[in-house]
C-alpha positions as CSV (number, residue, x, y, z in Angstrom):
1,X,52.1,71.5,44.3
2,X,50.2,73.7,46.8
3,X,49.8,74.4,50.5
4,X,46.3,73.2,51.2
5,X,46.2,73.8,54.9
6,X,45.9,77.6,54.8
7,X,44.0,77.8,51.5
8,X,41.1,75.5,52.2
9,X,37.7,76.9,53.2
10,X,36.3,79.7,55.2
11,X,37.6,78.3,58.4
12,X,41.2,79.4,57.5
13,X,40.1,82.9,56.6
14,X,41.5,84.4,59.8
15,X,44.9,82.9,59.1
16,X,44.8,84.2,55.5
17,X,44.0,87.6,56.8
18,X,47.2,87.6,58.8
19,X,49.1,86.4,55.7
20,X,47.6,89.4,54.0
21,X,49.0,91.6,56.8
22,X,52.4,90.2,55.9
23,X,52.0,91.3,52.3
24,X,51.5,87.8,50.9
25,X,49.8,87.5,47.6
26,X,47.1,84.9,46.8
27,X,49.7,83.0,44.7
28,X,52.2,82.9,47.5
29,X,49.6,81.6,49.9
30,X,48.7,78.8,47.5
31,X,52.3,77.6,47.2
32,X,54.1,75.3,49.8
33,X,55.3,77.4,52.8
34,X,59.0,76.7,53.4
35,X,60.5,77.9,56.7
36,X,64.1,79.2,56.3
37,X,65.7,78.9,59.7
38,X,68.4,81.6,59.8
39,X,71.2,81.6,62.3
40,X,72.4,85.0,61.2
41,X,73.7,87.4,63.8
42,X,76.4,90.0,64.1
43,X,78.4,88.5,67.0
44,X,79.4,85.1,65.6
45,X,82.0,85.2,62.8
46,X,80.6,81.9,61.5
47,X,77.2,83.5,61.1
48,X,77.9,87.0,59.8
49,X,77.5,85.8,56.2
50,X,74.3,83.8,56.7
51,X,72.1,86.7,55.6
52,X,73.5,86.3,52.1
53,X,73.0,82.5,52.3
54,X,69.4,83.1,53.4
55,X,68.7,85.2,50.3
56,X,70.2,82.6,48.1
57,X,68.1,79.8,49.7
58,X,65.0,81.9,49.3
59,X,65.7,82.4,45.6
60,X,66.2,78.7,45.2
61,X,62.9,77.9,46.9
62,X,61.0,80.5,44.9
63,X,62.5,79.3,41.6
64,X,61.3,75.8,42.4
65,X,57.7,77.0,43.2
66,X,57.7,77.5,47.0
67,X,57.1,80.4,49.3
68,X,60.2,81.0,51.5
69,X,59.7,82.5,55.0
70,X,62.6,83.2,57.3
71,X,62.6,82.9,61.0
72,X,65.7,83.1,63.4
73,X,67.7,80.7,65.5
74,X,70.1,81.8,68.2
75,X,73.8,80.8,68.3
76,X,76.8,81.3,70.6
77,X,80.4,81.8,69.5
78,X,82.3,79.4,71.7
79,X,85.6,81.2,71.1
80,X,84.2,84.5,72.3
81,X,82.4,82.7,75.2
82,X,85.6,80.9,76.2
83,X,87.3,81.7,79.5
84,X,84.4,83.3,81.4
85,X,80.9,82.6,82.6
86,X,79.6,82.7,79.0
87,X,81.0,79.3,78.2
88,X,78.6,77.8,80.8
89,X,75.8,78.9,78.4
90,X,77.2,77.3,75.2
91,X,76.1,73.6,75.4
92,X,72.7,74.4,76.9
93,X,71.8,76.5,73.8
94,X,71.7,73.3,71.8
95,X,68.4,72.4,73.5
96,X,67.1,76.0,73.4
97,X,67.7,76.0,69.6
98,X,66.0,72.6,69.2
99,X,63.1,73.6,71.3
100,X,62.5,77.1,69.8
101,X,62.8,75.8,66.3
102,X,60.4,73.0,66.9
103,X,57.9,75.6,68.4
104,X,58.2,77.9,65.4
105,X,58.0,75.2,62.8
106,X,54.9,73.4,64.2
107,X,53.1,76.6,65.4
108,X,53.2,78.0,61.8
109,X,52.6,74.7,60.0
110,X,55.5,74.9,57.5
111,X,55.4,72.3,54.7
112,X,59.2,72.1,54.6
113,X,62.3,73.6,56.2
114,X,65.7,74.7,55.2
115,X,68.1,74.9,58.1
116,X,71.0,77.4,57.9
117,X,73.4,76.8,60.9
118,X,77.1,77.0,61.2
119,X,78.6,76.8,64.7
120,X,79.0,74.3,67.5
121,X,75.6,73.9,69.1
122,X,73.6,75.5,66.4
123,X,74.2,72.6,63.9
124,X,73.2,69.7,66.3
125,X,70.4,71.8,67.8
126,X,68.8,72.2,64.3
127,X,69.4,68.6,63.4
128,X,67.5,67.6,66.6
129,X,64.7,70.0,65.7
130,X,64.6,68.5,62.1
131,X,64.1,65.1,63.6
132,X,61.4,66.2,65.9
133,X,59.4,68.2,63.4
134,X,60.0,65.6,60.6
135,X,58.8,67.6,57.6
136,X,61.0,67.6,54.4
137,X,64.1,69.4,55.5
138,X,67.6,70.2,54.0
139,X,70.6,71.8,55.6
140,X,73.1,74.3,54.1
141,X,75.7,75.7,56.5
142,X,77.4,79.0,56.6
143,X,80.7,77.3,55.7
144,X,84.2,77.2,57.2
145,X,86.6,80.1,57.6
146,X,89.7,80.4,55.5
147,X,92.9,79.5,57.3
148,X,95.1,82.3,58.6
149,X,98.7,82.8,57.6
150,X,101.5,83.7,60.0
151,X,105.1,83.7,59.0
152,X,104.4,81.7,55.8
153,X,102.4,78.9,57.6
154,X,98.7,78.4,57.7
155,X,97.1,78.8,61.1
156,X,93.8,79.0,62.9
157,X,92.1,79.8,66.2
158,X,93.6,76.9,68.1
159,X,97.1,78.4,67.3
160,X,95.9,81.7,68.7
161,X,95.0,80.1,72.1
162,X,98.3,78.2,72.1
163,X,100.1,81.5,71.3
164,X,98.8,82.9,74.6
165,X,100.2,79.9,76.4
166,X,103.5,80.3,74.7
167,X,103.7,84.0,75.7
168,X,102.9,83.1,79.3
169,X,105.7,80.6,79.2
170,X,108.1,83.2,77.9
171,X,108.5,81.4,74.5
172,X,106.8,84.1,72.4
173,X,107.0,87.9,72.4
174,X,104.0,90.2,72.6
175,X,104.6,91.2,69.0
176,X,104.4,87.5,68.0
177,X,101.1,87.2,69.8
178,X,99.8,90.4,68.1
179,X,100.6,88.9,64.7
180,X,98.6,85.8,65.5
181,X,95.8,88.0,66.8
182,X,95.7,90.0,63.5
183,X,96.0,87.0,61.2
184,X,94.6,83.8,62.8
185,X,91.0,84.4,61.8
186,X,91.0,86.2,58.4
187,X,87.4,85.7,57.1
188,X,83.9,84.9,58.0
189,X,83.0,81.3,58.7
190,X,83.3,78.6,61.3
191,X,86.9,78.3,62.5
192,X,89.1,76.7,59.9
193,X,90.2,73.4,61.4
194,X,88.3,70.2,62.1
195,X,86.8,71.7,65.2
196,X,83.2,71.1,66.5
197,X,81.3,73.3,64.0
198,X,83.1,71.9,60.9
199,X,82.9,68.4,62.4
200,X,79.1,68.6,62.7
201,X,78.7,70.3,59.3
202,X,80.7,67.5,57.7
203,X,78.7,64.9,59.6
204,X,75.5,66.5,58.4
205,X,76.6,65.8,54.9
206,X,77.4,62.2,55.9
207,X,74.0,61.7,57.6
208,X,72.5,62.7,54.2
209,X,70.9,66.0,55.4
210,X,73.2,68.4,53.4
211,X,74.3,68.5,49.8
212,X,77.9,67.9,48.7
213,X,80.1,70.6,49.9
214,X,77.9,71.5,52.9
215,X,80.8,70.8,55.3
216,X,83.8,72.1,53.3
217,X,83.1,74.9,50.8
218,X,84.6,78.0,52.4
219,X,82.2,80.6,53.7
220,X,83.9,83.3,51.5
221,X,83.5,81.4,48.3
222,X,80.7,82.2,45.9
223,X,80.2,78.5,45.5
224,X,78.6,78.6,48.9
225,X,75.9,80.8,47.5
226,X,75.4,78.5,44.6
227,X,75.1,75.6,47.1
228,X,72.4,77.6,49.0
229,X,70.3,78.1,45.8
230,X,70.6,74.4,45.1
231,X,69.5,73.5,48.6
232,X,66.5,75.8,48.2
233,X,65.5,74.1,45.0
234,X,66.2,70.6,46.4
235,X,64.0,71.0,49.4
236,X,61.1,71.3,47.0
237,X,62.1,68.0,45.5
238,X,62.1,66.4,48.9
239,X,58.6,67.9,49.5
240,X,57.4,66.5,46.2
241,X,58.8,63.0,47.0
242,X,57.8,63.3,50.7
243,X,61.3,62.4,51.9
244,X,61.6,63.4,55.6
245,X,64.5,63.6,58.1
246,X,63.7,60.3,59.7
247,X,63.7,58.6,56.3
248,X,67.3,59.8,55.9
249,X,68.7,59.8,59.5
250,X,68.4,56.0,60.0
251,X,70.5,53.9,62.3
252,X,72.7,52.9,59.4
253,X,73.2,56.6,58.6
254,X,74.4,57.3,62.1
255,X,76.8,54.4,61.8
256,X,78.1,56.0,58.6
257,X,78.5,59.2,60.5
258,X,80.5,57.5,63.2
259,X,82.7,55.9,60.6
260,X,83.3,59.2,58.8
261,X,83.9,60.8,62.2
262,X,86.7,58.3,62.8
263,X,88.2,58.8,59.4
264,X,88.1,62.6,59.5
265,X,89.3,62.9,63.1
266,X,86.3,65.0,64.3
267,X,85.8,66.8,67.6
268,X,85.0,64.8,70.7
269,X,81.9,66.9,71.0
270,X,80.4,64.8,68.2
271,X,80.1,62.1,70.9
272,X,77.7,64.4,72.7
273,X,75.8,65.5,69.7
274,X,75.3,62.4,67.5
275,X,73.6,60.4,70.3
276,X,71.4,63.4,71.1
277,X,70.3,63.7,67.4
278,X,69.8,60.0,67.2
279,X,67.7,60.1,70.3
280,X,65.3,62.5,68.6
281,X,65.1,60.0,65.7
282,X,64.1,57.2,68.2
283,X,67.5,55.6,67.9
284,X,69.7,54.6,70.9
285,X,73.3,55.2,69.9
286,X,75.4,53.4,72.4
287,X,78.9,54.8,72.8
288,X,80.2,51.3,72.9
289,X,79.4,51.3,69.2
290,X,82.0,54.0,68.7
291,X,84.9,51.8,69.8
292,X,83.6,48.9,67.7
293,X,83.5,51.1,64.6
294,X,86.7,52.9,65.5
295,X,88.6,49.6,65.7
296,X,87.9,48.8,62.0
297,X,87.9,52.4,60.6
298,X,91.3,54.0,59.8
299,X,92.0,57.6,60.5
300,X,92.8,59.1,57.0
301,X,92.6,62.9,57.7
302,X,94.8,65.0,60.0
303,X,93.2,68.4,59.9
304,X,94.0,71.1,62.5
305,X,94.5,70.7,65.4
306,X,95.8,67.2,64.7
307,X,97.7,68.3,61.7
308,X,98.6,71.2,59.4
309,X,95.7,70.9,56.9
310,X,92.5,73.0,57.0
311,X,89.0,72.8,55.7
312,X,89.8,74.6,52.5
313,X,92.4,71.8,51.8
314,X,89.8,69.1,52.5
315,X,87.5,70.8,50.1
316,X,90.0,70.9,47.3
317,X,90.9,67.3,47.9
318,X,87.3,66.2,47.2
319,X,85.6,66.9,50.4
320,X,83.4,64.6,52.5
321,X,82.3,62.6,49.4
322,X,86.0,61.7,48.7
323,X,86.4,60.5,52.3
324,X,83.2,58.4,51.9
325,X,84.6,57.0,48.7
326,X,87.7,55.8,50.5
327,X,85.7,54.2,53.3
328,X,83.4,52.5,50.7
329,X,86.4,50.7,49.2
330,X,86.6,48.6,52.4
331,X,82.9,48.4,52.9
332,X,83.2,50.5,56.0
333,X,79.9,52.4,55.3
334,X,76.5,51.4,54.2
335,X,76.1,53.0,50.7
336,X,72.4,52.1,50.4
337,X,71.4,54.9,52.7
338,X,69.0,57.5,51.3
339,X,70.2,61.2,51.3
340,X,68.7,64.6,50.7
341,X,69.8,64.4,47.1
342,X,67.0,61.8,46.6
343,X,69.7,59.3,45.8
344,X,71.7,56.8,47.8
345,X,75.2,57.3,49.2
346,X,76.5,55.0,46.5
347,X,74.9,57.1,43.8
348,X,76.3,60.3,45.3
349,X,79.9,59.1,45.5
350,X,80.1,57.3,42.2
351,X,82.9,58.9,40.1
352,X,84.1,61.1,43.0
353,X,87.9,61.2,43.2
354,X,90.4,61.7,46.0
355,X,92.3,64.6,44.5
356,X,95.0,64.9,47.1
357,X,96.3,61.9,49.0
358,X,98.3,64.1,51.3
359,X,95.1,65.5,52.7
360,X,92.9,62.4,52.4
361,X,95.1,59.4,52.8
362,X,94.2,56.3,50.8
363,X,92.3,53.8,52.9
364,X,95.3,51.4,52.6
365,X,97.8,54.0,53.8
366,X,96.1,55.7,56.8
367,X,97.6,57.9,59.5
368,X,96.3,55.4,62.0
369,X,94.8,52.0,61.6
370,X,91.9,52.9,63.9
371,X,89.6,55.9,64.3
372,X,90.2,59.4,65.6
373,X,88.1,59.1,68.7
374,X,88.3,56.6,71.5
375,X,85.8,56.0,74.3
376,X,87.5,54.9,77.6
377,X,86.0,53.2,80.6
378,X,87.3,52.3,84.1
379,X,86.7,53.1,87.8
380,X,87.4,56.8,87.2
381,X,84.7,56.8,84.4
382,X,82.4,53.9,85.1
383,X,80.0,55.0,82.4
384,X,82.4,56.4,79.8
385,X,84.8,59.2,78.9
386,X,86.1,60.4,75.5
387,X,89.4,61.4,73.9
388,X,90.4,62.6,70.4
389,X,93.0,59.9,69.9
390,X,94.2,61.4,66.5
391,X,95.3,64.6,68.3
392,X,97.3,62.7,71.0
393,X,101.1,62.5,70.8
394,X,102.1,58.8,70.4
395,X,104.0,58.8,73.7
396,X,100.9,59.9,75.5
397,X,98.6,57.1,74.3
398,X,99.7,55.3,77.4
399,X,100.4,57.4,80.5
400,X,100.5,57.0,84.2
401,X,101.1,59.7,86.8
402,X,100.0,61.6,89.9
403,X,96.7,63.5,90.0
404,X,96.8,67.2,90.4
405,X,93.2,68.0,91.4
406,X,91.2,71.2,90.8
407,X,87.6,71.9,91.4
408,X,87.3,74.4,88.6
409,X,88.9,75.3,85.2
410,X,90.1,78.6,86.6
411,X,92.1,77.0,89.4
412,X,93.7,74.7,86.9
413,X,94.7,77.4,84.5
414,X,96.3,79.4,87.3
415,X,98.4,76.4,88.3
416,X,99.4,75.6,84.8
417,X,100.4,79.2,84.0
418,X,102.1,79.5,87.3
419,X,104.5,76.6,86.5
420,X,103.0,74.3,89.2
421,X,102.3,71.4,86.7
422,X,105.3,69.3,85.8
423,X,106.0,66.5,83.2
424,X,104.2,63.3,84.2
425,X,101.3,64.9,86.0
426,X,97.6,64.2,85.3
427,X,95.6,67.3,85.7
428,X,92.0,66.6,87.0
429,X,89.4,69.3,86.6
430,X,86.0,68.4,88.1
431,X,82.7,70.0,89.0
432,X,82.5,71.3,85.4
433,X,79.9,68.8,84.1
434,X,76.3,69.6,83.0
435,X,75.1,69.9,86.6
436,X,78.3,70.8,88.4
437,X,79.4,73.6,86.0
438,X,76.6,74.1,85.4
439,X,76.5,73.8,81.6
440,X,79.6,71.6,80.9
441,X,81.9,74.3,79.5
442,X,84.8,73.5,77.2
443,X,88.4,73.2,78.4
444,X,90.3,74.8,75.5
445,X,92.0,77.3,77.8
446,X,93.7,74.7,80.1
447,X,94.7,72.4,77.2
448,X,96.1,75.4,75.2
449,X,98.0,76.5,78.3
450,X,99.5,73.0,78.6
451,X,100.5,73.0,75.0
452,X,101.9,76.6,75.3
453,X,104.0,75.6,78.3
454,X,105.6,72.8,76.2
455,X,103.9,70.1,78.3
456,X,101.6,68.6,75.6
457,X,103.6,65.4,75.3
458,X,104.1,64.8,79.0
459,X,100.9,65.9,80.8
460,X,97.4,64.5,80.6
461,X,94.2,66.3,81.5
462,X,90.9,64.7,82.6
463,X,87.6,66.4,83.2
464,X,83.9,65.9,83.7
465,X,83.6,69.0,81.5
466,X,84.2,68.7,77.7
467,X,86.9,69.7,75.2
468,X,86.8,72.0,72.2
469,X,87.3,70.5,68.8
470,X,90.4,72.7,68.7
471,X,91.9,70.7,71.6
472,X,95.0,68.6,71.1
473,X,97.0,66.4,73.5
474,X,96.0,63.7,76.0
475,X,92.8,65.5,76.9
476,X,90.1,63.2,78.3
477,X,86.6,64.7,78.8
478,X,83.0,63.9,79.3
479,X,83.8,61.8,82.4
480,X,80.6,60.2,83.5
481,X,79.1,60.2,86.1
482,X,80.3,63.8,86.8
483,X,81.5,64.9,90.1
484,X,78.3,66.8,91.0
485,X,76.3,63.6,90.7
486,X,78.7,61.7,92.9
487,X,80.9,60.2,90.2
488,X,84.3,58.7,91.3
489,X,86.1,61.7,89.8
490,X,84.7,63.6,92.9
491,X,86.7,61.2,95.1
492,X,90.2,61.7,93.5
493,X,92.8,63.1,95.9
494,X,96.0,64.9,95.2
495,X,98.8,62.5,94.3
496,X,96.5,59.5,93.5
497,X,98.0,57.6,90.6
498,X,95.9,57.5,87.4
499,X,96.7,55.1,84.6
500,X,95.5,55.8,81.0
501,X,95.7,53.4,78.1
502,X,93.9,55.0,75.2
503,X,94.3,52.1,72.7
504,X,93.1,49.6,75.3
505,X,90.2,52.0,76.1
506,X,91.0,52.0,79.8
507,X,91.3,54.7,82.5
508,X,91.9,53.6,86.1
509,X,92.3,55.4,89.4
510,X,94.8,53.2,91.3
511,X,92.9,53.3,94.5
512,X,91.2,50.2,96.1
513,X,87.4,49.8,96.1
514,X,87.6,49.9,99.9
515,X,89.4,53.3,99.9
516,X,86.9,54.7,97.4
517,X,84.0,53.4,99.5
518,X,85.4,55.1,102.6
519,X,85.9,58.4,100.7
520,X,82.3,58.2,99.5
521,X,81.1,58.1,103.0
522,X,82.7,61.5,103.6
523,X,81.7,63.1,100.3
524,X,78.8,65.6,100.4
525,X,77.2,67.2,97.3
526,X,78.4,70.8,96.7
527,X,76.2,73.8,96.8
528,X,75.3,74.9,93.2
529,X,77.7,77.6,91.8
530,X,74.8,79.5,90.2
531,X,71.5,79.8,92.1
532,X,69.4,81.9,89.9
533,X,68.5,82.3,86.2
534,X,68.4,79.9,83.3
535,X,71.5,77.9,84.2
536,X,70.2,77.3,87.7
537,X,67.0,76.0,86.3
538,X,68.9,73.8,83.8
539,X,71.2,72.4,86.5
540,X,68.2,71.6,88.7
541,X,66.7,69.4,86.0
542,X,69.8,67.4,85.1
543,X,69.5,64.0,86.7
544,X,72.1,62.0,84.8
545,X,74.6,62.3,82.0
546,X,73.7,59.2,79.9
547,X,77.1,57.5,79.3
548,X,78.7,60.9,78.9
549,X,76.5,61.5,75.8
550,X,72.8,62.5,75.9
551,X,71.8,64.7,78.8
552,X,68.7,63.2,80.3
553,X,66.6,66.1,81.6
554,X,63.5,65.1,83.4
């Protein structure tokens, strides 16, 4: 197996001279050129170990007869970006990552790619790039963080945010907060619950783009390095067999991913990312499909923030393959889908056991009869909005109350921490969407403040922004159309009654069409919050949020 493109004829002599400048031998130039997309950096805890994974992948590629060449991809740590202007930059990096990786891969004519992501936008961004470039590609993530331990109980980053809320409510001492601060994040890796990064790494495995353990083997385990070597070797098999991302990421594979999402109780951000990845594969993933699959797919995992289990526990229980095994018992997934192993899902999960039914409930004894995510619709969200149903208290699955309206996350947090939100309220945070934010920042701070104030089972929160995978409670995000585009969320007034029925997939502003029409006459678009720089250019291009999912930028 050889790379013929740079080795053929005198016409490629200039390119070969530049490979000589890199120190390449003739033998290296004659082998397939495999791009190793490294998300390593020294600011994201989930990426600080990726340099070791890169070396392991390179060894695997070389052992299998390829020439590995590393190039970088950027990544933002959502936790560090939270609570300030940095969060406005998080979601937009997904497209930057996809664009820049596409440019590097095609400009340098790589024969195959190994993607090494880990955190929230980095994983979907590289999956989008893989679909665009469509050369044989495999993923191996940096792996999840180990759970922290505070006072004998496992904990994670979401507990850290909620500890701040508890301190502000006078329910926790400064010393208690300090203990959480010291112990909540004890190792490298993506934060240890079923948050966005781990959701997307697990779904990468379900889609068939990562080997077994991609989503669950802890970052600190040496098994992660073994997995990386196996990925490096396996990409050469994919090249030999000419198996490409669009051969693997089919419509049925995306339906499998949605079913696994429902079973695992993944982040609501998966409802932004799966349609975007599918779009790059030429597939229209309608969010209505989510409710259809959710209604027949039980939720069988309650990982943090929904429960007290963590990624290391899921790994020991059998990981993603064990979850797929449970779903297959009821024919809830298509087991004929091809994967990066070169085998079908059915072949991959044959003989895989569920080793801990407390972590992965049997399919006949689920936590909930339906899936972890619900898509709602109503006059407040004519297109759609999304909620992580598995993390909502049972008493909040149906809620009705007066709107408390805020035009930014910061205003809402001040009111929550100031004790101005009371049981029964519906907090509405608007002008935080893709255009209005701009950038659609996550709302983990306000939801954590609500939980910390002890209001998690009595107060709902609705936003045209989005929520972190670490969010729990009746937090309804991705409201579309967003306020900045004239969505009805812009017309809500203080005290309006909002009715939410999650199981019925309904969200209604109890105001007549005539009143809304009158309010619309008086509504004027707001001046952009940021007028220069990348975010301003991004916001100027956003023309619609496609059903709360794929951002259509024209």
